[in-house]
N, C-alpha and C positions, 0 to 999 in steps of 0.2 A: 510625483506624477499621479494624475487621476487614473485609477485602474480601469475606469470605464471609457477612457479615450480609445479611439481607433489606433491600430498599428499596422504597418506594412511589414510583411516578410517577403522579400523579393517584390514581385508585383501582386502578391496576394494580400488583400485587405482583410484584417481581422477586426471584428466589431468591438473588442475590448482587449484587455491585457491578461486575461485568464486563460490558461491552457490546462486541460485535463492531462496529467502526466501519464506516460505509458506505463502500465502495470500489468504483470502477468495475471490473466483471468482464468485460463484453462477452460473457457467456455466454448472454444471452437470444437469442431468435430475432430475425430482422430486423424483425419487426413489433412488437417490444417484449414478446412473451409469454415466460413462463418455460418450462422444459423439464426433462427428467430430470437433465441434467448440472448445470444451475443449482440445481435443488432439492437434489441430493446435496451440492453445494458448501456451501450454507447449513446443511443438516442436520448435516454433519460438525462444524461449529463449535458447534452446540447439543449434540451428543454430547460435545464436548470440554469442556463446562462453562460456556460463556458464558450468563449469565442472561438477557441481552437480545441479540437479533440485529437489526441495523438494515440494511435492504436498501440496496443501492447507489442512487445518485440515479436517480429514475424519472420520466420526463417526463409532464406532464399533457396532457389532450386539448385543445391550443391550437395555433394557428398558430405556426410557428417555435419550438417548445418543445424539440425534441430537441437534446441536446448532443454526442452521439457515436454511432458505429455500434453496432448490436446493443445499444442502451441499453434497459434495462427500462422498462416503462411501466405505469401504472394508468390506462388510457384507455378500456377497453371492458368492458361487462358480461360478454361471452363469455370474458374472461380468468379469471373467478372460479373455475371448477372446478380449474384447475391451480394457482392461487394457494392454494386451500384445502389442496392436498396439502402445500405448504411449511408452512403454519400447523399442520397436523396433525402433521407430522414434528417440527417444533420443539417443539410442546406435549408430544409424547411423551417428551421429555427434561426436562420441567419448566421449559422456557425460554419466553420471550415474544418476539414479533417485531413490530417497528414498520416501517411503510412510509415511506421518505424520498421526498418528492415535490418536483419542481423544474420551473422554467421556465428555460431556458438564457439567455434574453434576448439581449444583444449577442454572446454567445459561441456562439449556436446554429449548428448545422450545417443549412444551408438548401439547397434544391434549385431547379433551373430558374433560377438566377441571382437569385433573390429575396433581398433584403437582410433581415437580422434586424432586430428592433426593440429599443429600450432606452429608459430614462427620458429620456436626452438623446443627441444625436448626437456621441458620443465614440468615438475610434478603438479597435477591438478586434481585435488580431492582424491588422492591415492592412486591416480593413474598417470602413466607417463605417455604423452602423445608422441606421434612420429613428427619429424621435422618436415615442413612443407617444401615441396619441390617448386621449381619455376612453373611447371605445368599446373600444379595445384593452385598456385597464386593466380595465374592467369584465368583458370576456370572459375575461381571464386569472384574475381573482379567482374567477369562476364555475368555471373549469377546475380550480382547486385543490380547490374543494369537491366537484366531481364525482369527482376521483381519490380523495379521502379516503373518499367513500361506497363506491367500488369496493373499497378496502382493507378497510373494515369488513365488507362483504358477503363478502369473501374469508376472514374469520376472523382478520384481523390485530388486534393488541392496542393499537396506537397509531399516531400520525401524527407524523412529523418533517418540518417545512418547511425546505427548504434555503435558508438566507439567508447563505451564505458563498461564498468562492472566486470571486467576480466573476460569479455568476449573477444572475438578474433581481431577486430580493428584495434581495440584497446591493447591486446596482446602485442601488436606491432609497435604501439606507442609507449609501452612500459619498459623502462630499462631492466627491470627485474625479470621480465618475461621474454624479451627480445634480445637474445644473445648472439645473433647472427653477425658475421663480419663480411657479408657480401653487400650488394647494393640495397638490400632491404633492412639493414640494421647497422648498428655502430653509432654514427652521428645522428643528431636530431633530423637533419635533412634526409638521411636514408630511412629513418624510422617513419617519417612522414610520407614516404613514397607510396606505401600501400594505400592508405586512405586517400591520398591525392589522386592516385590512378583510378580509384573507385569513383571519386567525385567527377573526374574527367569523363569516364565512360558513361556514368549516369547522365551527365549533362548532354552528352551526344545522343542519348536515347530519349530524353523527355524534355519538355519545356517548363516543368514545374520548379518552384523554389526547392532548394536542397539545403538542409542543415545537418548538424551532427551533434549527437549527445556525447559528452566527454566527462570523464571523472576529473574534477578539479584537482583532487589529491587522492592518494591511496592510503587506507587505514592500516595496511600491513606493516610489519616491522621494517621491511626493506622497501617500503612504498615511497613514491615520489611526493614532493611537497606541492602546495598550491602554485608556487612560482613556475614549476614545470608545466602544470596543467594550463596555466594562463599563457605560457609561451607557446604551447601547442596550438591553442585557440587562435592566437594572433598570428601564427605562422601559416595556418591553412589558407589556401588560395581558392578563389572562385566559389565561395560558400556564402549562403545568405544569413545564417545565424549559427550560434553554438548554444547548446542546452547543457548547462552545468549540473551534473550530479556528483557523486563521490563514491570512492571505494573500488576495490578489486575483488577481494574474497573475504577479508576480515570485517566483521561488523564494526560500526553500525551502517556504513554506506549511506544511502539516502533515507533509509527507513529507521531513523533513530528512535529507540523506545523512550519512555517518559523520563528516564534518568538524565537525558541530555537536554540542553537548552533548545528552544525553538529556533528555527532558521540557522541551524548549526553549519550548513555549507556556506550560506551567505556570510557568516561571521569570518570565514577564512578566505573570502574573495577580497583581496587587499586593495584592488584598484578597479575602476570602471573599465571594462575591456574596450578595445577600439573597434570591436565587431558587435553587431546586434546580439543581445544576450538574453537567454531565458534561464531561470534558476529554480531548482526544486529543493526540498529538504525541510520538512516540518514547518512549512508555511501554511498556517491553518486558521488565522484570524485576521481581522481588519488591520491591526497594528503591524503584524509581520508582513502582510501584503504591501502596505504603504512603505515600510522600511526597505523591503526588497526592491521596490521600484525606484528607489533613490540611486541604485547601482545597476540594476538590470532593466531591460526593456519590457519583459513579460515575466509573470510568475507561473510556475508549473505546480499544480495542486494535485497531490497524490492521494494519500490515505483520507484526507478530508473530503475528497470527491467520492469516496466510498461511504463515508459516514453521512454525508449530505450532498447529494447530486445537485441541489439547488443553492449551493454555497454562494456563487456570484450574485444570483438574483436576490437572495436574502440579505447579502451585504449591501446591495443597492437600495433595498427597501428599509434598511435599518433594523432588520430582524436578527435574532440570534440563531445561527445554524446549529444543527445537531453536531456536537463537537467530536472530532477524532480525539480519543483519549490516549493514543499512541501505545496501546497495550501490545501490539504485534502478536495478536492471537489468531483470529480467523483470517485476517488478511495475509498472513504469512504461511498459511497451510496450503500452498499451491503445489507441493511435490506430488500429492495424490488427490487433492481436492480441487474445488473451483472457487472463484473469488467470492468472499463473504466478508461481512463486517460484524464484529462482536456486538456493536450497539445500533446497527441498522439492519433489521430483519429483511428488508426489501432488496438489499444489494445482491445481485446475481439471481434474484427471483422476480425481476420486474414484470415478467409475463404472468406471474401467479398472484401477486398481491395487488388488488384493485380496491380503491375506495368506493364503497357502496353509498347510495342515498338512503338514509334512515331518519326516523323521527321518534320522539318520545324521550323518556327519562331512563337512566340506568344508574344503579348504585353499585359501587365497587368497594370491597374491603381490602385495605392494604395500599399504602403509598410508597412501597418499595419499587424496585425496577419493574417487576411484572405488572403491578397495579397501575403504575404511571404509563407504561407502554399501552396497556389496554385502554386506559382513559383517553389517551391522545388519539388512538386509532378511532374509537367510537365517536369522539368529539369531531374528528375530521369528517366522519360520515354524516354528521348533522345532529347527533343526539345531545341532549343535555346530560352532563355527567357529574356525579358527586362521588368523591373518594373519601372514605372514612379511614382514619389512621389513629391507632391508640397512642403512638408516640407523638412528640411535639414537633417533629420535622419529617420531611420526605426523604427518600433515598435508601431506606433500609440499611443493609449491611455495608453499603459504600461508606457510610459515616463512621464505621469502625476501623477503617484502614489506618495502619500506623505509619508506614514508610512515607516520608514527606513528599517525595517526587510523585509517587503513585497517587497519593491522596489528593494532591493539588490538581492533577489531570482529571481524576475520576469525579472530583467535586464539580467540574465543569458540566458534566452530564446532569448532576442534580440541579445546577443553575438553569440548564436548558429545560428541564422538566418544570421548574417554577415559571419560567417565561412562557412556555407553551400553555401551561394551565391558565395563566392570565390572558394570553392571546385568544385561546379557544373557549374561555368562559367556564372552565372546569372548576367546580367548587371543591376546595380542599378543607375537609373537616378534621383538623388535627386534635389530638388529645380526646378522641371520640371513639370509644369501644363499642362494637356492635356484635351481634350474633349472625350466624349464617342465614337465619330466616329473615334478617332485616335487609339483605342485599341481593343483587342479581348475580354478581360475580365475586367469589371468595378467592382473593389473591394475597391474603395476609400470611405472614409466617413462612418465609421462604426456607428452602432446605438449608440445614446446617450440618456440617461434618462434625464429628466428635472433637471437642477441644483437647488440647494437650495438657496432661497433668504436669505441673511445674515441679521440678526437683532441682537439687543443686547441680546434678549432672544429667543432661538431657541428650539422649541418643535418638535422632530423628531420621526415619526412612519414609518420607512423605513428599509427594509432589503437589499437595493441595495448596492452592494459593494462600488461603488464610493461615495455614501452618508455616509457610515460608515467611509471611509477614510477621507472625508471632515470633519466629526465630530471631528476626532482626530486632524486634522489640525487647526480647529478653537477653540479647547478646551483651556481654559485659557484666551482666548480673549473674549469669549461670555459665557453667561450662557446657557448650553445645557442640555436638558432633553430628554431621549430616552425611548421608550417602550421596554419591555422585548422581544417582538416578533420581534424587529428590528434585533436581533441576530439569527433569525431562519434560515438564509441562511448559517450559519457557522456550521462546525462540532463541537463536544463537546470540543475538544482541543482548537480550535480557539476561541470559545465562552468564555471559562474560561480566556484566556489571554487577549482577547480584553476587556472584562469587567474590568479586573484588571487595564489595561493601562488606560482605559477611566475614571474609578473612581479615579485613581491617579491624573488625569488631571482635576478633578472637575466635570466630567459628572455624572449625577444622572439617575437612572432608575426607571420607574414606570410600574406597571402591565398593565394598560389599558390607551389608549389615551382619551383625552377629547377635548373640543372645542378649547383649546389653540394650538393644534397640527396642524400646517399649512402644514407640510410635511407628506403626507399619501400615501405611495407607498409600498405595500406588494405584491411581485411577487412570485408566486409558482415556476415558471420556468423563471427566469430572463435571459436576454440576457447578456452573459458574455464572458470571454476569451474562454471557451469551445465552445460556440456558434460560435465565430469567426473562431476557428480552423475547426470546422465542415463545416462551410460555404465555407471556402477556398478550402478544399479537395473536397467537393461535387461539387462545380462549376468547379474545374479542371477536375474531373472525367466526368462530363457532357460534357465539352468541348472536352475531349479526345474521348468520345464515338461518338460525332458528326463528328470528324475528320475521324474516322474509317468508317463512312458511306458515 
């Protein structure tokens, strides 16, 4: 299927088959309202060619509904004026916008010591929720309808009910989480009753298309298989589409790190569903988009939309987008931070980073990440850029990565730099050493942490990415013992896979270091790829500002 064909969801015409996936941004205000930063973040993706924008999960006006800090909400009528600004901006690019609404259920962030509630008292992240009463259930159903109405009054084009990732609707659909034996649990028909009642009440309240995000399968040990997720999707009545994601609480869910194959959820969708379908999960290049559209009606692009908001437009033009390297670093730091992307400085800063009009020549020393980022920014501003690099290739320390899965993904960024240099007319002068006096910006020689002294027995207490990579390289040749906190720089998904790979290669883990541990470097904010990207852009912006003065 051509990804640039139009598609209908209900009576809503979408200009192409690309949807921006709902992702936690934490850009909203503390009370759940939108603002200029959040509005520009979404607008940028509409400008980039996404036919459909789906908001991040937004809590409904119900007790214990919120799932995280600075979470968006459709909870009050006084929010509609600012929400209309988002709708107007998105519509200005010919795109549509759906509101995803959620109740966090057993995973809710509660205050004043109050426990969350859930279908059944099953442990959630160390807390035991209370079991929902009939009154609780009725109140939540009404809250979903109320949020849907606020979205419609705000000019939104559709509603997506969040029934995945272990939140409340999913909790009713999951046999491991719903242990009720009343009319809300037990049989599949009873487990479907809660989402079905929400659909019914929302339909009574609004005239918009209504869809549901579902976990096709759960990654947990007691999780349900894809056949159960497909059965749920095809059993739901009076719904316009399903949006397949994956996972309950155990990684990888939809955000699989680079250890996993691309389109990992699509690979487990064994049959084309009988209902209109959207699918997410490491769909981040032309090939995976086209493969997905053989089974699904639309593709949902998540982290790639953070790496390059113009992904659809660049695909249409035959240009290489800035690639998501599936590192799960900045984009997964939403517990206390706001949406960011390790390799795209502008994500979440759309109101701050503006391309200026400049002229003239600029010489940059260093074709590592910082140097290439500075070169691309200044070339986009209109300058003629020359980059001098003493090595015979670009990419700096990316070229030194050992672990195959990581190296393969990160090399895509190096390929992007080459393509952008060619497109923007950046001169790459390789095998060319210069002094600081010869150039305008010195970005050569990025920071290096001390290397590890190799010994027959190596005891490592370090969360530095390069040291973790070195441990894998040396595994099998040396006896290596690592501390548990050495994995603290990795998200849960990467932690789980790194540990498995390391143990398979003979590395052992201990809880605490002792006197044998010669490598002791635990950095809370280590200098990494994201640091290099920020440095390159910041130096380029500083240089541009000085030129203007």
